[in-house]
LOLORO-920299 format. One line per 2 residues: number of its first residue (from 1); for each residue x, y, z of C-alpha. Coordinates in Angstrom, 2 decimals. Example, Ala and Ser with C-alpha at 12.3 -4.5 7.8 and 13.67 -1.06 7.14 Angstrom:
! residues 2
1) 12.30,-4.50,7.80  13.67,-1.06,7.14
***
This chain:
! residues 450
1) 0.00,0.00,0.00  1.31,3.43,-0.84
3) 0.19,7.01,-0.42  0.67,8.11,-4.00
5) -0.29,6.55,-7.30  2.52,5.01,-9.28
7) 3.37,6.12,-12.81  1.88,3.58,-15.21
9) 0.99,3.42,-18.87  -2.74,3.78,-19.51
11) -4.82,1.01,-21.02  -6.18,1.52,-24.53
13) -9.87,2.11,-25.24  -10.07,-0.39,-28.07
15) -13.35,-2.26,-27.47  -16.65,-0.98,-28.87
17) -20.26,-1.80,-27.94  -20.35,-5.19,-29.67
19) -17.11,-6.30,-28.07  -18.32,-5.07,-24.66
21) -21.66,-6.84,-25.08  -19.87,-10.02,-26.14
23) -17.56,-9.85,-23.10  -20.66,-9.74,-20.87
25) -22.60,-12.44,-22.70  -19.64,-14.82,-22.71
27) -19.24,-14.32,-18.99  -22.95,-14.93,-18.37
29) -23.65,-17.83,-20.74  -21.05,-20.34,-19.67
31) -21.60,-23.90,-18.63  -23.65,-22.71,-15.63
33) -27.24,-22.96,-16.93  -26.47,-26.22,-18.71
35) -25.34,-27.82,-15.43  -27.39,-26.03,-12.78
37) -30.95,-26.60,-14.06  -31.11,-29.91,-12.12
39) -29.75,-28.19,-8.99  -32.51,-25.57,-9.09
41) -35.20,-28.23,-9.67  -33.90,-30.28,-6.74
43) -33.68,-27.22,-4.48  -37.40,-26.48,-4.88
45) -38.61,-30.00,-5.56  -40.31,-29.42,-8.88
47) -40.81,-27.12,-11.88  -41.70,-24.27,-9.51
49) -37.94,-23.72,-9.67  -38.87,-21.38,-12.54
51) -39.87,-18.92,-9.80  -36.23,-18.84,-8.71
53) -35.15,-18.03,-12.26  -37.73,-15.23,-12.48
55) -36.69,-13.64,-9.18  -33.05,-14.06,-10.19
57) -33.77,-12.12,-13.38  -35.44,-9.31,-11.41
59) -32.49,-9.14,-9.00  -30.01,-9.16,-11.88
61) -31.84,-6.34,-13.67  -32.06,-4.18,-10.54
63) -28.43,-4.81,-9.65  -27.51,-4.25,-13.30
65) -28.96,-0.75,-13.05  -26.67,-0.13,-10.08
67) -23.66,-1.27,-12.12  -24.79,0.69,-15.19
69) -25.06,3.97,-13.26  -21.76,3.48,-11.43
71) -19.97,2.29,-14.57  -21.19,5.29,-16.56
73) -20.16,7.70,-13.83  -16.68,6.19,-13.32
75) -15.69,4.37,-16.55  -12.31,3.05,-15.43
77) -10.90,-0.48,-15.33  -11.30,-1.97,-11.87
79) -15.03,-1.35,-11.46  -16.12,-1.57,-7.83
81) -12.70,-0.57,-6.55  -13.31,2.99,-7.83
83) -17.04,3.05,-6.98  -16.57,2.09,-3.33
85) -13.53,4.31,-2.86  -15.34,7.43,-4.08
87) -18.74,6.67,-2.51  -17.46,6.08,1.03
89) -14.88,8.94,0.97  -11.51,8.42,-0.73
91) -9.80,10.07,2.26  -11.72,8.10,4.89
93) -13.72,4.87,5.16  -13.70,4.49,1.39
95) -10.07,3.43,1.63  -10.97,0.48,3.84
97) -14.14,-0.55,1.97  -12.49,-0.36,-1.46
99) -9.53,-2.29,-0.10  -11.89,-5.03,1.11
101) -13.25,-5.30,-2.43  -9.72,-5.68,-3.71
103) -8.93,-8.15,-0.94  -11.93,-10.37,-1.77
105) -11.20,-10.09,-5.49  -7.87,-11.81,-4.99
107) -9.89,-14.85,-3.91  -13.22,-14.34,-5.71
109) -11.55,-13.77,-9.08  -9.78,-17.15,-9.15
111) -12.90,-18.86,-7.68  -15.15,-17.39,-10.36
113) -12.79,-18.34,-13.19  -12.29,-21.81,-11.71
115) -16.05,-22.42,-11.50  -16.27,-22.01,-15.28
117) -13.27,-24.25,-15.85  -14.54,-26.97,-13.48
119) -17.92,-26.83,-15.19  -16.18,-27.28,-18.53
121) -14.31,-30.30,-17.23  -17.43,-31.90,-15.75
123) -19.43,-31.45,-18.94  -16.59,-32.92,-20.97
125) -17.44,-36.18,-19.19  -20.16,-36.58,-21.83
127) -17.41,-37.65,-24.25  -15.02,-39.49,-21.97
129) -15.13,-41.02,-18.51  -12.49,-39.08,-16.56
131) -11.22,-39.86,-13.10  -11.59,-37.20,-10.42
133) -7.92,-36.26,-10.79  -8.18,-36.06,-14.57
135) -11.17,-33.72,-14.32  -9.19,-31.38,-12.11
137) -6.26,-31.45,-14.51  -8.54,-30.63,-17.46
139) -9.95,-27.64,-15.56  -6.47,-26.42,-14.63
141) -5.27,-26.78,-18.21  -8.20,-24.66,-19.43
143) -7.28,-21.86,-17.01  -3.70,-21.83,-18.26
145) -4.86,-21.97,-21.89  -7.03,-18.88,-21.34
147) -4.09,-17.12,-19.75  -2.17,-17.66,-22.98
149) -5.11,-16.59,-25.18  -5.62,-13.35,-23.24
151) -1.95,-12.39,-23.28  -2.55,-10.02,-26.20
153) -4.06,-6.70,-27.33  -7.67,-5.88,-26.42
155) -8.48,-5.39,-30.15  -8.07,-9.06,-31.04
157) -9.78,-10.09,-27.82  -12.89,-8.08,-28.72
159) -13.09,-9.72,-32.15  -12.69,-13.22,-30.71
161) -15.36,-12.48,-28.10  -17.90,-11.57,-30.78
163) -17.20,-14.79,-32.73  -17.68,-17.00,-29.68
165) -20.77,-15.00,-28.65  -22.45,-15.88,-31.96
167) -21.81,-19.59,-31.30  -23.18,-19.29,-27.75
169) -26.38,-17.52,-28.72  -26.86,-19.97,-31.61
171) -26.62,-22.90,-29.18  -29.27,-21.39,-26.92
173) -31.48,-20.76,-29.94  -31.22,-24.39,-31.08
175) -32.20,-25.62,-27.62  -35.18,-23.27,-27.43
177) -36.50,-24.09,-30.91  -36.12,-27.83,-30.27
179) -38.04,-27.53,-27.02  -40.77,-25.37,-28.52
181) -41.49,-27.95,-31.26  -41.67,-30.83,-28.74
183) -43.21,-29.02,-25.78  -45.58,-30.84,-23.39
185) -47.37,-28.51,-20.94  -48.29,-31.46,-18.72
187) -44.56,-31.99,-18.04  -43.56,-28.34,-17.76
189) -46.29,-27.55,-15.22  -46.37,-30.85,-13.33
191) -46.24,-29.17,-9.93  -46.16,-31.43,-6.86
193) -48.75,-30.95,-4.08  -48.24,-27.74,-2.05
195) -45.53,-26.60,-4.50  -46.11,-22.94,-3.62
197) -47.02,-23.33,0.06  -45.00,-20.64,1.89
199) -43.35,-22.99,4.37  -39.87,-22.71,5.88
201) -38.62,-25.32,3.39  -40.14,-23.34,0.51
203) -38.31,-20.12,1.45  -35.01,-21.93,1.95
205) -35.44,-23.74,-1.36  -36.34,-20.51,-3.12
207) -33.24,-18.86,-1.68  -31.08,-21.69,-3.02
209) -32.77,-21.48,-6.44  -32.24,-17.70,-6.62
211) -28.58,-18.16,-5.61  -28.14,-20.65,-8.46
213) -29.97,-18.35,-10.88  -27.94,-15.30,-9.96
215) -24.74,-17.30,-10.47  -25.89,-18.15,-13.98
217) -26.98,-14.56,-14.67  -23.71,-13.26,-13.20
219) -21.28,-11.58,-15.54  -23.31,-8.54,-16.60
221) -20.78,-6.45,-14.67  -17.80,-7.71,-16.69
223) -17.74,-4.62,-18.90  -17.38,-2.43,-15.79
225) -14.20,-4.26,-14.80  -12.63,-3.38,-18.16
227) -14.19,0.10,-18.32  -10.85,1.74,-19.08
229) -10.68,-0.18,-22.37  -14.22,0.61,-23.64
231) -14.87,3.20,-26.35  -17.44,5.90,-25.50
233) -17.81,4.29,-22.04  -20.50,6.54,-20.57
235) -22.92,5.23,-23.20  -21.57,1.78,-24.04
237) -21.11,0.48,-20.49  -24.78,0.92,-19.47
239) -25.93,-0.42,-22.83  -23.76,-3.53,-22.54
241) -24.87,-4.18,-18.94  -28.60,-3.84,-19.48
243) -28.78,-5.41,-22.94  -26.86,-8.48,-21.77
245) -29.26,-9.00,-18.83  -32.33,-8.75,-21.05
247) -30.90,-11.08,-23.72  -29.69,-13.68,-21.24
249) -32.85,-13.46,-19.12  -35.02,-14.27,-22.14
251) -32.69,-17.09,-23.23  -32.52,-18.67,-19.77
253) -36.25,-18.60,-19.11  -36.98,-20.03,-22.55
255) -34.34,-22.77,-22.12  -35.63,-23.77,-18.69
257) -39.23,-24.00,-19.87  -38.11,-25.91,-22.98
259) -36.22,-28.51,-20.94  -39.03,-28.91,-18.39
261) -41.51,-29.36,-21.24  -39.59,-32.36,-22.63
263) -37.98,-34.15,-19.68  -39.96,-35.20,-16.55
265) -38.58,-33.11,-13.68  -38.36,-36.10,-11.31
267) -35.67,-37.65,-13.50  -34.22,-34.36,-14.76
269) -33.21,-33.27,-11.25  -30.69,-36.14,-11.16
271) -29.13,-35.50,-14.57  -25.44,-34.56,-14.86
273) -25.76,-33.44,-18.50  -29.36,-32.32,-18.75
275) -29.14,-30.51,-22.09  -27.46,-33.51,-23.71
277) -30.26,-35.71,-22.29  -32.80,-33.21,-23.59
279) -31.39,-33.19,-27.13  -31.02,-36.98,-27.12
281) -34.72,-37.34,-26.28  -35.67,-35.12,-29.24
283) -33.10,-35.74,-32.00  -30.97,-38.69,-30.90
285) -27.30,-39.23,-30.07  -25.85,-37.01,-32.82
287) -27.67,-33.96,-31.41  -26.57,-34.77,-27.86
289) -22.94,-34.87,-28.99  -23.24,-31.74,-31.11
291) -24.87,-29.62,-28.39  -22.30,-30.86,-25.88
293) -19.49,-29.56,-28.13  -21.24,-26.19,-28.39
295) -21.74,-26.07,-24.62  -18.05,-26.73,-24.09
297) -17.26,-23.82,-26.41  -19.62,-21.63,-24.38
299) -18.08,-22.68,-21.07  -14.59,-22.05,-22.40
301) -15.69,-18.61,-23.56  -17.15,-17.86,-20.14
303) -13.97,-18.76,-18.23  -12.02,-16.70,-20.76
305) -14.27,-13.63,-20.31  -14.17,-13.85,-16.50
307) -10.37,-13.96,-16.54  -10.37,-10.91,-18.81
309) -12.45,-8.88,-16.35  -10.87,-9.89,-13.06
311) -7.34,-9.47,-14.38  -7.96,-5.70,-14.46
313) -8.83,-5.29,-10.76  -5.37,-5.68,-9.15
315) -4.00,-3.55,-12.00  -6.44,-0.73,-11.19
317) -5.56,-0.73,-7.48  -1.82,-0.89,-8.17
319) -2.09,1.99,-10.66  -3.78,3.96,-7.87
321) -0.94,3.18,-5.46  -3.03,0.91,-3.24
323) -1.40,-2.40,-4.17  2.15,-3.57,-4.98
325) 3.24,-1.69,-8.10  4.28,-4.90,-9.85
327) 0.54,-5.42,-10.56  0.46,-2.14,-12.48
329) 2.78,-3.43,-15.19  1.40,-3.04,-18.70
331) 2.66,-4.85,-21.79  4.72,-2.37,-23.85
333) 3.12,-3.33,-27.18  -0.19,-4.97,-26.33
335) -1.15,-2.40,-23.65  -2.72,-4.96,-21.28
337) -1.90,-5.66,-17.58  0.63,-8.49,-17.43
339) 1.30,-9.38,-13.78  -2.36,-9.04,-12.81
341) -3.39,-11.34,-15.68  -0.78,-13.94,-14.76
343) -1.84,-13.92,-11.10  -5.52,-14.50,-11.91
345) -4.72,-17.21,-14.45  -2.48,-19.23,-12.15
347) -4.71,-18.58,-9.11  -7.75,-19.91,-10.95
349) -5.86,-23.10,-11.86  -5.14,-23.67,-8.15
351) -8.83,-23.15,-7.22  -9.88,-25.93,-9.57
353) -9.21,-28.42,-6.76  -12.63,-27.54,-5.24
355) -16.06,-28.85,-6.32  -18.37,-26.82,-8.55
357) -21.12,-26.54,-5.91  -18.72,-25.19,-3.29
359) -17.20,-22.76,-5.79  -20.64,-21.39,-6.76
361) -21.91,-20.97,-3.19  -18.69,-19.46,-1.87
363) -18.51,-17.10,-4.84  -22.00,-15.65,-4.45
365) -22.05,-15.40,-0.65  -18.59,-13.86,-0.25
367) -19.13,-11.48,-3.15  -22.46,-10.40,-1.70
369) -21.05,-9.77,1.78  -17.99,-7.80,0.65
371) -19.16,-6.12,-2.55  -22.78,-6.29,-3.71
373) -24.43,-4.94,-0.55  -21.89,-2.11,-0.21
375) -22.33,-1.20,-3.86  -26.10,-0.78,-3.54
377) -25.43,1.72,-0.77  -22.65,3.36,-2.81
379) -24.96,4.27,-5.69  -27.31,6.03,-3.25
381) -24.46,8.04,-1.75  -23.02,9.03,-5.12
383) -26.42,10.01,-6.54  -26.95,12.33,-3.58
385) -23.68,14.10,-4.36  -23.93,14.23,-8.15
387) -27.50,15.56,-8.16  -29.17,15.86,-11.57
389) -26.14,15.28,-13.80  -27.25,14.59,-17.37
391) -24.07,13.34,-19.04  -24.20,9.88,-17.42
393) -26.72,7.04,-17.16  -29.36,7.38,-14.43
395) -31.37,4.34,-13.35  -35.13,4.72,-13.89
397) -37.46,4.70,-10.85  -34.57,5.62,-8.56
399) -34.00,4.49,-5.78  -36.32,1.46,-6.13
401) -33.97,-0.77,-8.21  -31.11,-0.25,-5.74
403) -33.37,-1.05,-2.77  -34.75,-4.19,-4.45
405) -31.21,-5.34,-5.22  -30.13,-4.71,-1.63
407) -33.05,-6.71,-0.23  -32.37,-9.53,-2.69
409) -28.71,-9.80,-1.73  -29.55,-9.87,1.98
411) -32.13,-12.63,1.35  -29.59,-14.76,-0.51
413) -27.09,-14.50,2.34  -29.75,-15.19,4.98
415) -30.74,-18.47,3.28  -27.17,-19.67,2.57
417) -25.11,-22.27,4.36  -23.34,-21.19,7.54
419) -19.93,-22.36,6.30  -20.00,-20.00,3.33
421) -21.21,-17.07,5.46  -18.43,-17.84,7.95
423) -15.88,-17.88,5.11  -17.03,-14.46,3.98
425) -16.85,-13.03,7.49  -13.40,-14.56,8.04
427) -12.18,-13.06,4.78  -13.52,-9.65,5.82
429) -11.89,-9.83,9.25  -8.49,-10.80,7.83
431) -8.80,-8.07,5.20  -9.58,-5.44,7.82
433) -6.65,-6.59,9.94  -4.28,-6.47,6.96
435) -5.51,-3.02,5.98  -5.12,-1.62,9.51
437) -1.58,-2.96,9.81  -0.62,-1.39,6.48
439) -2.50,1.85,7.19  -0.75,2.23,10.52
441) 2.61,1.71,8.87  1.84,4.27,6.13
443) 0.00,6.66,8.50  -3.17,6.47,6.38
445) -6.81,6.59,7.53  -7.71,6.00,10.35
447) -4.16,6.58,11.67  -3.46,9.68,9.62
449) -1.94,12.48,11.66  -3.70,15.81,11.65
***
């Protein structure tokens, strides 16, 4: 930690709206929805799991408005690091709160990337029966491959993102059309007795389903993490955030209904490759293999996009003098952060030793505790200061979307497992301790001398 920003070379604004939208969509449409549909069905015990997907979409849209407003107001790489620092006073508590975001990102970034890689490895089991160790090695290899792919200029990355995005959206379209032409309402709406009875089990199950849904919707903020590399950012960042949520929300709801209208939910909740089973039931083995290949491409693209976004966070903090300056290094020709990218790539490979379910739960709960809740408050504080500025995006129906998002995040945490809540609290406590030690050494807030 240092008192003054280090001298670094700026990143290049080389990605337009389509590249930004693709970076979000690739992050959002990974292997998640193709693996987690059975988890959501099991959590609620029937097709009423669609309620979890609907509430997840509402939460994502409301939280997306928070990101869109903050991203438009402060269009720099690093996202929440800048938002929290400015909202909570850059000369006071904002230093601690923004540091906690950075602190959790050093863990959450690798976890998020690893979840996509582990999902890729598990879905690859459709083609070959891997041992547990082999699956982990496949996931680790994917993380290192993406590190190599991203070690280049943002221009070529934007082009590649658009190409993979087309393949991803095409896959979702094939699934939806196949389901629509073979849809059976009696299967899709085969609700068990008391499916919507508001019992304790119902609320816990709904919380789990929303957690799963928000993981699959997650990624709409990716463009904010690379804000310093987006052209015309005050317009393109909000557009990319909100358009990606709408597109993915429609795709996910349609895919879920399509699958539930073809496969009986009582067997579907136990499937390990539900979309392959779905396509096999409609078109046969060739379709199951083909869609599995496309899903693997989508999951690779997701892990790749997540690594792209998170690799900019340590860079942003180091460029601001809040993190070791080695993380502020920029490639002399490609103009991308090198050390930060390498750290996230190798860190994600290490995190692949954990299971997908643990990675998902830990990711959402820790991120909510140390970032999402604080950010909903941050947008309220910043709006109060900025007043009626007209040159940036302003969320409609303010402050309702921010309040809905805040309530949703609190509900998810309240219905989560104690071990993941404890992990988030432990991470916060260690981060606070580390910050205070460093702040005392550097005579920064709250130890700054008058």
